[in-house]
C-alpha positions, 0 to 999 in steps of 0.5 A: 157819482158815475165817472165819466169816461173817454169815448174811445172810438170802437171798430164796430161803431156805425162809423167803424170800419169793421161794421162798413166791411161786414155790411159790404160783404152781406150786400154782395152776398145779397147781389149774388143770391138775386143774380142766381135765383134770376138765373134759375127761373124755376127756382123761387124763394119760399115764404113758408115751409112746405107741408107734404100731403099724402097721395090720394091712394094712401090707406090708413095703417091700423096696427094690431093689438100687441100680442101677449108672451108666447104661450100665455093663453095656454097655461093656467095662472099660478095659485099660491096656496101657502103664504111666503115665509115672513123676512125676519129682520137682521140679527142685532149684534151679539155684544156692544151697541144694539145688543140690548135684551129688548133688541133681541126680544124684538128679534126673536118675536119677529123670527118666531122663536119662543123664550122664557119671560125672564131670559137674559140676552144670552138665553135669547141668543141660545134660543134663536141658535137652537131654532136655526134662526141664527149661526151658533158662532 
């Protein structure tokens, strides 16, 4: 059940003193503007914004096509004769988590390092060091 509140008077209601004062101020501003427009007969209220018109002598401007880089036409394009060396993945850790024989085999295969099929993790690491793929620390 909704609670009925008391109808308290507000200064902003239709009969409140603030609304009456605001309306009086707006009426005064209206009177001032009307008197100003009447005093300056050449000033008329604008109903729509003015649309600028181009002068009759205006000529459309055409921009030139953007030029290439300086010297671009003079040089021949660079031709690649051999492929870039493949980027090898980061080496797995030498001990602990992620340092399995399979991880090192995958790394050595990606780096193009040869090793024996039954090589241990240490053998694969030694082969990678010998191939200068990793540091020998």
